[in-house]
C-alpha positions, 0 to 999 in steps of 0.5 A: 448484512455480511461483507462479500470481500474474499481477498487474502488478509495477508494482502491487505496486511502487507499494504497496509504495512507498506504505507505505514512508512513516511517514506514508502509513502512519498515514494508512491506520491513521486511515482503518481505523475510518471514511472521513474529509475531508482537515481531519480527517486534517490534525488527527489527523497534524499536518501542512499539506494541501498536504504531506498532499496529496502523500501522498494522491496517493502512496496514491491511485495505488497504488490503497490509498485511494479517495476521494469528493467531497461538496460541497467536501470530499473523503473518503478511505476504504481501498480494501479489494479492493487490501490483498487483493491486496497479502494474496495477493501475499505469501501466494504467499512462503509458499505457493510459495517453499520454503526450500532450502539455498544450493547449494555455490558453487564457486571459478573453475578 
């Protein structure tokens, strides 16, 4: 059975790239419970604002977090619809990809 998934591959690649860094995963875990400003994230992670900004940019470009400005502060939160997209993408491997035994390889004649 063929997959019915139609999401652009770049979106999936960007999300998995964003998830490949331990610091970015920690940011996402912190944002699970509540929206946080950059200063709170820096304090919780023990990193500089410039280092965190690089990682937040990657997460934002992947669509995993969103930001909003309030006065001079920027607050970050999870972009839950993008996590649903990733969950659906991964679930299609289970639903539409039967695991078949490999065909026997033939030696070239």
